[in-house]
Biotite code that builds the C-alpha atoms (Angstrom):
import biotite.structure as struc

atoms = struc.array([
    struc.Atom([0.200, -0.370, 0.213], chain_id="A", res_id=1, res_name="MET", atom_name="CA", element="C"),
    struc.Atom([1.091, 3.490, -0.827], chain_id="A", res_id=2, res_name="ASN", atom_name="CA", element="C"),
    struc.Atom([0.972, 6.612, 1.641], chain_id="A", res_id=3, res_name="SER", atom_name="CA", element="C"),
    struc.Atom([-2.056, 8.074, -0.213], chain_id="A", res_id=4, res_name="GLU", atom_name="CA", element="C"),
    struc.Atom([-3.752, 4.460, 0.009], chain_id="A", res_id=5, res_name="THR", atom_name="CA", element="C"),
    struc.Atom([-3.023, 4.735, 3.680], chain_id="A", res_id=6, res_name="THR", atom_name="CA", element="C"),
    struc.Atom([-4.050, 8.516, 4.087], chain_id="A", res_id=7, res_name="GLN", atom_name="CA", element="C"),
    struc.Atom([-7.457, 7.393, 2.091], chain_id="A", res_id=8, res_name="ILE", atom_name="CA", element="C"),
    struc.Atom([-7.631, 4.447, 4.558], chain_id="A", res_id=9, res_name="THR", atom_name="CA", element="C"),
    struc.Atom([-7.055, 6.316, 7.807], chain_id="A", res_id=10, res_name="ILE", atom_name="CA", element="C"),
    struc.Atom([-9.524, 8.900, 6.681], chain_id="A", res_id=11, res_name="LEU", atom_name="CA", element="C"),
    struc.Atom([-12.326, 6.237, 6.001], chain_id="A", res_id=12, res_name="MET", atom_name="CA", element="C"),
    struc.Atom([-11.640, 4.260, 9.012], chain_id="A", res_id=13, res_name="ARG", atom_name="CA", element="C"),
    struc.Atom([-12.086, 7.322, 11.647], chain_id="A", res_id=14, res_name="ALA", atom_name="CA", element="C"),
    struc.Atom([-15.156, 9.244, 9.752], chain_id="A", res_id=15, res_name="LEU", atom_name="CA", element="C"),
    struc.Atom([-17.067, 5.671, 9.591], chain_id="A", res_id=16, res_name="ALA", atom_name="CA", element="C"),
    struc.Atom([-18.064, 5.378, 13.202], chain_id="A", res_id=17, res_name="ASP", atom_name="CA", element="C"),
    struc.Atom([-21.293, 7.607, 13.369], chain_id="A", res_id=18, res_name="PRO", atom_name="CA", element="C"),
    struc.Atom([-20.337, 9.206, 16.568], chain_id="A", res_id=19, res_name="THR", atom_name="CA", element="C"),
    struc.Atom([-16.924, 10.588, 15.474], chain_id="A", res_id=20, res_name="ARG", atom_name="CA", element="C"),
    struc.Atom([-18.524, 11.760, 12.360], chain_id="A", res_id=21, res_name="ARG", atom_name="CA", element="C"),
    struc.Atom([-20.807, 13.878, 14.505], chain_id="A", res_id=22, res_name="ALA", atom_name="CA", element="C"),
    struc.Atom([-17.656, 14.842, 16.941], chain_id="A", res_id=23, res_name="VAL", atom_name="CA", element="C"),
    struc.Atom([-15.742, 15.814, 13.344], chain_id="A", res_id=24, res_name="PHE", atom_name="CA", element="C"),
    struc.Atom([-19.234, 17.842, 12.313], chain_id="A", res_id=25, res_name="GLU", atom_name="CA", element="C"),
    struc.Atom([-19.391, 19.614, 15.641], chain_id="A", res_id=26, res_name="ARG", atom_name="CA", element="C"),
    struc.Atom([-15.887, 20.692, 15.468], chain_id="A", res_id=27, res_name="ILE", atom_name="CA", element="C"),
    struc.Atom([-16.299, 21.999, 11.721], chain_id="A", res_id=28, res_name="ALA", atom_name="CA", element="C"),
    struc.Atom([-19.402, 23.837, 12.992], chain_id="A", res_id=29, res_name="GLU", atom_name="CA", element="C"),
    struc.Atom([-17.271, 25.820, 15.746], chain_id="A", res_id=30, res_name="ALA", atom_name="CA", element="C"),
    struc.Atom([-14.396, 27.950, 15.678], chain_id="A", res_id=31, res_name="ASP", atom_name="CA", element="C"),
    struc.Atom([-12.900, 26.348, 18.516], chain_id="A", res_id=32, res_name="GLU", atom_name="CA", element="C"),
    struc.Atom([-14.479, 23.985, 21.078], chain_id="A", res_id=33, res_name="ILE", atom_name="CA", element="C"),
    struc.Atom([-13.595, 21.616, 24.024], chain_id="A", res_id=34, res_name="THR", atom_name="CA", element="C"),
    struc.Atom([-13.923, 18.345, 25.372], chain_id="A", res_id=35, res_name="VAL", atom_name="CA", element="C"),
    struc.Atom([-16.279, 19.472, 27.537], chain_id="A", res_id=36, res_name="ALA", atom_name="CA", element="C"),
    struc.Atom([-18.031, 21.169, 25.199], chain_id="A", res_id=37, res_name="GLU", atom_name="CA", element="C"),
    struc.Atom([-18.338, 18.478, 22.599], chain_id="A", res_id=38, res_name="LEU", atom_name="CA", element="C"),
    struc.Atom([-19.491, 16.074, 25.939], chain_id="A", res_id=39, res_name="THR", atom_name="CA", element="C"),
    struc.Atom([-22.413, 18.232, 26.661], chain_id="A", res_id=40, res_name="ARG", atom_name="CA", element="C"),
    struc.Atom([-25.421, 17.169, 25.210], chain_id="A", res_id=41, res_name="GLY", atom_name="CA", element="C"),
    struc.Atom([-23.578, 14.393, 23.226], chain_id="A", res_id=42, res_name="SER", atom_name="CA", element="C"),
    struc.Atom([-24.974, 11.231, 24.538], chain_id="A", res_id=43, res_name="GLY", atom_name="CA", element="C"),
    struc.Atom([-21.156, 9.780, 24.912], chain_id="A", res_id=44, res_name="VAL", atom_name="CA", element="C"),
    struc.Atom([-18.737, 10.138, 28.112], chain_id="A", res_id=45, res_name="THR", atom_name="CA", element="C"),
    struc.Atom([-15.597, 12.539, 28.200], chain_id="A", res_id=46, res_name="GLN", atom_name="CA", element="C"),
    struc.Atom([-13.533, 9.192, 27.615], chain_id="A", res_id=47, res_name="GLY", atom_name="CA", element="C"),
    struc.Atom([-15.043, 8.057, 24.387], chain_id="A", res_id=48, res_name="ALA", atom_name="CA", element="C"),
    struc.Atom([-15.296, 11.917, 23.072], chain_id="A", res_id=49, res_name="VAL", atom_name="CA", element="C"),
    struc.Atom([-11.397, 11.982, 23.841], chain_id="A", res_id=50, res_name="SER", atom_name="CA", element="C"),
    struc.Atom([-10.672, 8.568, 22.259], chain_id="A", res_id=51, res_name="GLN", atom_name="CA", element="C"),
    struc.Atom([-12.806, 9.809, 18.975], chain_id="A", res_id=52, res_name="HIS", atom_name="CA", element="C"),
    struc.Atom([-10.797, 13.023, 19.683], chain_id="A", res_id=53, res_name="LEU", atom_name="CA", element="C"),
    struc.Atom([-7.628, 11.367, 19.406], chain_id="A", res_id=54, res_name="LYS", atom_name="CA", element="C"),
    struc.Atom([-9.015, 9.086, 16.350], chain_id="A", res_id=55, res_name="ALA", atom_name="CA", element="C"),
    struc.Atom([-9.416, 12.458, 14.337], chain_id="A", res_id=56, res_name="LEU", atom_name="CA", element="C"),
    struc.Atom([-6.991, 13.615, 15.169], chain_id="A", res_id=57, res_name="LYS", atom_name="CA", element="C"),
    struc.Atom([-4.317, 10.811, 13.733], chain_id="A", res_id=58, res_name="GLN", atom_name="CA", element="C"),
    struc.Atom([-6.745, 11.081, 10.817], chain_id="A", res_id=59, res_name="ALA", atom_name="CA", element="C"),
    struc.Atom([-5.320, 14.743, 10.064], chain_id="A", res_id=60, res_name="GLY", atom_name="CA", element="C"),
    struc.Atom([-8.979, 16.211, 10.398], chain_id="A", res_id=61, res_name="LEU", atom_name="CA", element="C"),
    struc.Atom([-8.639, 17.779, 13.577], chain_id="A", res_id=62, res_name="VAL", atom_name="CA", element="C"),
    struc.Atom([-5.739, 19.900, 15.762], chain_id="A", res_id=63, res_name="ALA", atom_name="CA", element="C"),
    struc.Atom([-5.647, 20.668, 19.119], chain_id="A", res_id=64, res_name="GLU", atom_name="CA", element="C"),
    struc.Atom([-5.015, 24.232, 20.725], chain_id="A", res_id=65, res_name="ARG", atom_name="CA", element="C"),
    struc.Atom([-3.803, 23.898, 24.786], chain_id="A", res_id=66, res_name="PRO", atom_name="CA", element="C"),
    struc.Atom([-4.553, 26.811, 26.753], chain_id="A", res_id=67, res_name="GLU", atom_name="CA", element="C"),
    struc.Atom([-4.525, 26.186, 30.151], chain_id="A", res_id=68, res_name="GLY", atom_name="CA", element="C"),
    struc.Atom([-6.505, 23.592, 32.079], chain_id="A", res_id=69, res_name="ARG", atom_name="CA", element="C"),
    struc.Atom([-8.181, 23.266, 28.661], chain_id="A", res_id=70, res_name="ASN", atom_name="CA", element="C"),
    struc.Atom([-7.423, 21.885, 25.302], chain_id="A", res_id=71, res_name="VAL", atom_name="CA", element="C"),
    struc.Atom([-9.019, 23.474, 22.187], chain_id="A", res_id=72, res_name="TYR", atom_name="CA", element="C"),
    struc.Atom([-10.106, 21.407, 19.368], chain_id="A", res_id=73, res_name="TYR", atom_name="CA", element="C"),
    struc.Atom([-10.612, 22.796, 15.445], chain_id="A", res_id=74, res_name="ARG", atom_name="CA", element="C"),
    struc.Atom([-11.066, 21.126, 12.189], chain_id="A", res_id=75, res_name="ALA", atom_name="CA", element="C"),
    struc.Atom([-8.681, 20.660, 9.369], chain_id="A", res_id=76, res_name="GLN", atom_name="CA", element="C"),
    struc.Atom([-10.751, 20.425, 6.489], chain_id="A", res_id=77, res_name="PRO", atom_name="CA", element="C"),
    struc.Atom([-7.190, 20.145, 4.383], chain_id="A", res_id=78, res_name="GLY", atom_name="CA", element="C"),
    struc.Atom([-6.591, 16.727, 6.005], chain_id="A", res_id=79, res_name="GLY", atom_name="CA", element="C"),
    struc.Atom([-10.163, 16.085, 3.787], chain_id="A", res_id=80, res_name="LEU", atom_name="CA", element="C"),
    struc.Atom([-8.342, 16.576, 0.913], chain_id="A", res_id=81, res_name="LEU", atom_name="CA", element="C"),
    struc.Atom([-7.143, 12.988, -0.105], chain_id="A", res_id=82, res_name="PRO", atom_name="CA", element="C"),
    struc.Atom([-10.261, 11.745, 0.257], chain_id="A", res_id=83, res_name="LEU", atom_name="CA", element="C"),
    struc.Atom([-11.399, 14.221, -2.029], chain_id="A", res_id=84, res_name="ALA", atom_name="CA", element="C"),
    struc.Atom([-8.853, 13.351, -4.303], chain_id="A", res_id=85, res_name="ASP", atom_name="CA", element="C"),
    struc.Atom([-9.631, 9.828, -4.583], chain_id="A", res_id=86, res_name="TRP", atom_name="CA", element="C"),
    struc.Atom([-13.106, 10.357, -4.657], chain_id="A", res_id=87, res_name="MET", atom_name="CA", element="C"),
    struc.Atom([-12.553, 12.930, -7.985], chain_id="A", res_id=88, res_name="SER", atom_name="CA", element="C"),
    struc.Atom([-11.534, 9.525, -9.788], chain_id="A", res_id=89, res_name="HIS", atom_name="CA", element="C"),
    struc.Atom([-15.003, 8.090, -9.746], chain_id="A", res_id=90, res_name="TYR", atom_name="CA", element="C"),
    struc.Atom([-16.561, 11.277, -10.772], chain_id="A", res_id=91, res_name="ARG", atom_name="CA", element="C"),
    struc.Atom([-16.423, 10.258, -14.426], chain_id="A", res_id=92, res_name="ALA", atom_name="CA", element="C"),
    struc.Atom([-17.396, 6.777, -13.858], chain_id="A", res_id=93, res_name="PHE", atom_name="CA", element="C"),
    struc.Atom([-20.993, 8.405, -11.990], chain_id="A", res_id=94, res_name="TRP", atom_name="CA", element="C"),
    struc.Atom([-20.771, 10.918, -15.130], chain_id="A", res_id=95, res_name="ARG", atom_name="CA", element="C"),
    struc.Atom([-20.900, 8.314, -17.705], chain_id="A", res_id=96, res_name="LYS", atom_name="CA", element="C"),
    struc.Atom([-23.971, 6.119, -15.035], chain_id="A", res_id=97, res_name="ARG", atom_name="CA", element="C"),
    struc.Atom([-25.714, 9.126, -15.073], chain_id="A", res_id=98, res_name="PHE", atom_name="CA", element="C"),
    struc.Atom([-25.783, 10.065, -18.404], chain_id="A", res_id=99, res_name="ASN", atom_name="CA", element="C"),
    struc.Atom([-26.177, 6.281, -19.577], chain_id="A", res_id=100, res_name="ASN", atom_name="CA", element="C"),
    struc.Atom([-29.795, 6.608, -16.994], chain_id="A", res_id=101, res_name="ILE", atom_name="CA", element="C"),
    struc.Atom([-30.419, 10.054, -18.656], chain_id="A", res_id=102, res_name="ARG", atom_name="CA", element="C"),
    struc.Atom([-30.880, 8.373, -22.537], chain_id="A", res_id=103, res_name="ASN", atom_name="CA", element="C"),
    struc.Atom([-32.614, 5.559, -21.163], chain_id="A", res_id=104, res_name="LEU", atom_name="CA", element="C"),
    struc.Atom([-35.216, 7.437, -19.234], chain_id="A", res_id=105, res_name="LEU", atom_name="CA", element="C"),
    struc.Atom([-35.116, 9.500, -22.610], chain_id="A", res_id=106, res_name="LYS", atom_name="CA", element="C"),
    struc.Atom([-36.081, 6.566, -24.504], chain_id="A", res_id=107, res_name="GLU", atom_name="CA", element="C"),
    struc.Atom([-38.629, 4.940, -22.166], chain_id="A", res_id=108, res_name="ILE", atom_name="CA", element="C"),
    struc.Atom([-40.152, 8.687, -22.054], chain_id="A", res_id=109, res_name="ASP", atom_name="CA", element="C"),
    struc.Atom([-39.221, 10.669, -25.017], chain_id="A", res_id=110, res_name="PRO", atom_name="CA", element="C"),
])
């Protein structure tokens, strides 16, 4: 496996978990947010949120900034770039498939 494939795998694994995706989305919506703020109203423990943050950080999706007793997390949207690049390879495939469907529908109902 090359490094790009490895990074895509790490990203997909990080985002495969729905709770982790929700944590990432909350971070992305905020400028910066603490673990305590992420835990409030999430329905999961602070320890679980910390584990999700660890996976997101390892995937390059979040960065942290310590300040006193708090650690602030912010989204690193550039971390999604390898996944976006990988998905762009399939854009032509899907465009062709949608064109085929469009043509079929025109034949069925001109």
